[in-house]
C-alpha positions as CSV (number, residue, x, y, z in Angstrom):
1,X,-4.2,-24.9,13.3
2,X,-2.2,-25.2,16.5
3,X,-3.6,-25.1,20.0
4,X,-1.9,-21.8,20.7
5,X,-3.5,-20.2,17.5
6,X,-6.9,-21.6,18.5
7,X,-6.6,-20.2,22.0
8,X,-5.5,-16.8,20.6
9,X,-8.6,-16.7,18.3
10,X,-10.8,-17.5,21.3
11,X,-9.3,-14.6,23.3
12,X,-9.3,-12.1,20.5
13,X,-11.6,-13.2,17.7
14,X,-11.2,-11.9,14.2
15,X,-14.4,-10.2,12.9
16,X,-14.6,-10.6,9.1
17,X,-16.4,-7.3,8.7
18,X,-13.6,-5.4,10.4
19,X,-11.0,-7.2,8.3
20,X,-12.9,-6.2,5.1
21,X,-13.1,-2.6,6.4
22,X,-9.4,-2.5,7.2
23,X,-8.6,-3.9,3.7
24,X,-10.7,-1.1,2.1
25,X,-8.9,1.5,4.2
26,X,-5.6,0.0,2.9
27,X,-6.8,0.3,-0.7
28,X,-7.8,3.9,-0.1
29,X,-4.4,4.7,1.3
30,X,-2.7,3.0,-1.7
31,X,-5.0,4.7,-4.2
32,X,-4.2,8.1,-2.7
33,X,-0.4,7.6,-2.4
34,X,0.1,6.1,-5.9
35,X,-0.8,9.3,-7.8
36,X,1.2,11.4,-5.3
37,X,4.2,9.3,-6.0
38,X,3.5,9.7,-9.7
39,X,3.5,13.5,-9.4
40,X,6.7,13.4,-7.5
41,X,8.4,11.1,-10.0
42,X,7.2,13.3,-12.9
43,X,8.5,16.5,-11.3
44,X,11.8,14.8,-10.5
45,X,12.1,13.8,-14.1
46,X,12.6,10.1,-13.4
47,X,12.6,7.9,-16.5
48,X,12.2,4.2,-17.1
49,X,13.3,1.8,-14.3
50,X,14.2,4.6,-11.9
51,X,10.6,5.8,-11.9
52,X,9.3,2.3,-11.1
53,X,12.0,1.9,-8.5
54,X,10.8,5.2,-7.0
55,X,7.3,3.8,-6.9
56,X,8.4,0.6,-5.2
57,X,10.5,2.5,-2.7
58,X,7.6,4.9,-2.0
59,X,5.2,1.9,-1.6
60,X,7.6,0.3,0.8
61,X,7.8,3.4,2.9
62,X,4.0,3.7,2.9
63,X,3.8,0.0,4.0
64,X,6.2,0.7,6.9
65,X,4.2,3.7,8.0
66,X,1.0,1.6,7.8
67,X,2.6,-1.1,9.8
68,X,3.8,1.2,12.5
69,X,1.1,3.9,12.7
70,X,-2.1,2.1,11.6
71,X,-1.5,-1.5,12.6
72,X,0.6,-0.8,15.7
73,X,3.3,-3.2,14.7
74,X,1.0,-6.3,14.6
75,X,-0.8,-6.6,11.2
76,X,-2.2,-10.0,12.0
77,X,-4.8,-8.4,14.3
78,X,-6.2,-6.2,11.5
79,X,-5.7,-8.0,8.2
80,X,-6.1,-11.5,6.8
81,X,-2.4,-12.2,6.6
82,X,0.8,-10.3,7.5
83,X,1.7,-9.9,3.8
84,X,-1.4,-7.8,3.0
85,X,0.2,-4.6,4.2
86,X,3.2,-5.2,1.9
87,X,1.5,-6.5,-1.2
88,X,-2.1,-5.6,-1.3
89,X,-2.9,-3.2,-4.1
90,X,0.8,-2.3,-4.8
91,X,0.5,-3.7,-8.3
92,X,-3.3,-3.4,-8.5
93,X,-4.8,-1.9,-11.6
94,X,-5.9,1.3,-10.0
95,X,-2.7,2.1,-8.1
96,X,-0.2,1.3,-10.7
97,X,-2.2,2.9,-13.5
98,X,-2.7,6.0,-11.4
99,X,1.0,6.2,-10.8
100,X,1.9,5.9,-14.4
101,X,-0.8,8.4,-15.5
102,X,0.4,11.1,-13.1
103,X,4.0,10.3,-13.7
104,X,3.8,10.8,-17.5
105,X,1.5,13.8,-17.1
106,X,3.8,15.7,-14.8
107,X,6.9,14.6,-16.6
108,X,5.6,16.1,-19.8
109,X,4.3,19.2,-18.0
110,X,7.7,19.9,-16.4
111,X,9.8,19.0,-19.5
112,X,7.6,20.8,-22.1
């Protein structure tokens, strides 16, 4: 760790409990947006790779909104690493399975 990083930690210390809380909030946001994206993909009638591309694009948009609105443009203050906003729980078991479940349900409801 460099001297500048040590000085920054002394000025604005990272509280582990707050980081865990912020990570749980990020998981909640992801677990709510994944089924919503699945509903949208099903209603739009997306199939195969276009549906997964839609999920990735939607997750990217949600990550940008989290970065700008929640983290204020500096995720290092609120999360363990800067990549947590972009990668945490995007391909997690609950988010991806919720997306696929809602996608197939609404696809079949609309197309039936």
